[in-house]
N, C-alpha and C positions, 0 to 999 in steps of 0.2 A: 504494500499500500502505499501510494505517495505520501511523503512527509516534508517535502520543500515548503518554506516560509509563503505566505501567501500576501498578495496586495490587492486591495480591494477599490477597483476602478469605479469611483462614484461616490463623492462625499455627498450622500443625499439620506434621506429617509430608509430607503430599501439598502442602501449600502451598508448603513449602521446594521440593519437587520442580518445581512449576508455576513459581516464581520462575527455577530453574535454565532450564527450559525456555523461559522468556520470554527469558533472557539469551541462549540458544542462537540463538533468532530474530531477534536484534539488536535488541531491545527494552529500553529503560529500566525497572527496577523502582524505584519510589521508597520504597515502605513495605508493610507488612503491616497488614493490617485485623482485628480480633479483638474478640467480643462480651465477652470476660472482661475486666472492669476491673483484675483482679490483673496481666494482661499489659502493658497500657498503659503506655509509657513504657520497655519494655525492648527490648532489641536481639536480633534474631534473624538470624543469618548476615550480621550488618553492616547490617540494616535494621530502622529503628525499628517499633515495634506500637503503632497508634493505634486509637482507636475509629471508628466510621464517621462520626460528627459532625465529629469533629478531621480525618478525611481529607479529608472534602468540603471544609472549611474551608480546609486547606493546598493542595490539589492539586484544584480544582475543574474542571480541563480534561483530568485523567486519566481512563483507561478503567480498568474493574475485571474481574478474571478471578477465578472461583471456585476456590479451592484446597481444595475438602471433597469427597471421593469419595462420601458417603451421599447419594443421589438426595433424599430428601425433607428433609433438611436442607439440601442443597443450594439447593432450591426456595425455603424459607423465607427463606434468606439473599438469594437474588436478588431476592425482593420488598421486602425491607429497602432494598438496595441502589437499586434503581428508584423506591422512595418518598424516597431521599434524592437522587435527581435523576441518577446515575449512568448512564453508558452502559458497554456492556460491549464487551471485547476478543475476539479468536479467535486462538488459538495453534495453529501446525501445524509441527512441528519439521521442519528443512530434510531430514532422511533420510527422512521419509515418501514413498512412492511411491503415486500415485493418478492416475486417469484424469480427463479434463476432464469426466466425465458424472458429477459428483456435486453434489449441494445440499447446502450447508453452511450453517447459520443461526448468529446470534449466540450467543457465549459457548463455541463448542465447544473442547475441547482435544484435540489428537491428539499422544500422545507418540512419542517416538524409536523406529524400527524397523518402524513399522507400515506394513501395505500394504493399500490400497482399491482394488477392480477398478473396475467400471462401475455406472451407473445405480443408485446409492445415496443414500440421503436421511438425513440426519442434522439431528434438531431442536435446538431451544433448549437449551444448556449440556448437550449430550452430552460424556462424557469417554471418551476410548478411551486406555488406558494403553499401558504398552510392549510392543513385539513383539506386536501382535495383527494378526489378519488378516481380512478382511470382503470376502466374495464378492458377485457380482451380484445388484441387485433387493433390497437389505436395505434395509429402513426401521428408524430407530431414533427414537422417540418422545422427547420433551424430557427431559432431566433423567436419561436412561439413563446407566449407567456399565458400563464393561469394565475389569476389572482387568487385569494383565499377563498376557501370554500366551493371550488368547481366540482361538479361531479360529470363525469363522460363514462356514458356506457360503451358496450362494445360495437366495434366496427366503424369507428368515427376516425376519418383522415382529416389531419390538419395541415394546410400548407405552410409556408414561411410567413414569419412576421404576423401571426394571428395574435391578438389580444383578446383575452376573454375576462371579463369583469367579474367582481366578487359574486359569488353565490349562483352563478350561472348552471343550467342543467342540460344536458345533450341525451336524447333517448337513443337507444340503440338502433343501429343500422343492422345489415346482415352481410354474409360474404358476397351474396349476389348484387346488393345495393347498399352499400356503406354510404353514411352521411360524410360528404365532401365539402369543408370548409376553407374557400379560396385563400390565397397568398394575400396577406394586408387586410384581411376581413378585422372587423372589430364587433365583438358581442358585447353587449349592455349588462350591466349588474343585474343579477335576478333572472335574468332571460331564460327561456325554455325553448331549446331549438329542437325542431322536430323534422326539419328538412335541412338539404343542403344549401350551402351559401355561396353566393358568387364571388370572386375575388374583388377585393377593394370595397367590399359594402360593410355598413354598418347597420346592426340588427339590434332590436331589443323587444322587450314586452312577453307576454304569455299568451298563446304562444308567441314566438319571435317573429317579428316581421320587419322588413327593410326600412331604415329611417333615411338614409342617403348614401350616395357612393363617392368614392373619391375622385375627383376630376383630374 
C-alpha cells in the first residue's frame, strides 16, 4: 500500500475534508496547494498553503489528491499537476464497504460510509462523497462527482465530468437497457433519475426532468 506523503490541491471546504480523509486513512498530509496567490503562505487547519511550483520544489516525492468537487475545474487542475510532474494518490476511507470486483483508477476519492457492491468501474479522479451507495455494473467516467447521500442502483453508466447533487437517487437500468448519463450532465440535489440523460443537460425534480442545457 502506498505511503508517500500527500498534498491536497485545493484549499477549500472540500479540500479540508479530503485532508481529514487522508489522515483517517493513515496518510501524512504535508500542505495544501492553491492557485490563488493571496492564499500562499497562509495556514489552513495547521497546514501551509503553497503554489503548485513551491509544493513541487519542497515535496517532490509526494503525491497529489484533488480537493475540489467541481468536475471541470478538477480536470483542469489535474492537468496542471501532471504538467508539474506530480503523481496522484487514491483515498478510500477504512469504513467503506466494497467487493473485490471493482476497478478503481488513479486519483479516486471515496469518503466514509459509502458502499460499493460488485462489478463497478470508477474512472480517473472520480469523487464519491459521504454515505453514497453504488450498485452492480455501474460505470463512472473520469472526473465524475457524487455529492453526499447519492444512491445509484445497478446498470447506470455515467459519462465524464458528471456532477450529482446531494441525495439524488438513480433507479436501476438493465443489462440490455442501462441508464446512460451523458458527459457534463448535472443532476440536482434530491432528484430521482428514472431515465437516461443527454450530455450537457441539467436535470432536477421527482421524477427528474430537464432544466436547461449547456450552450
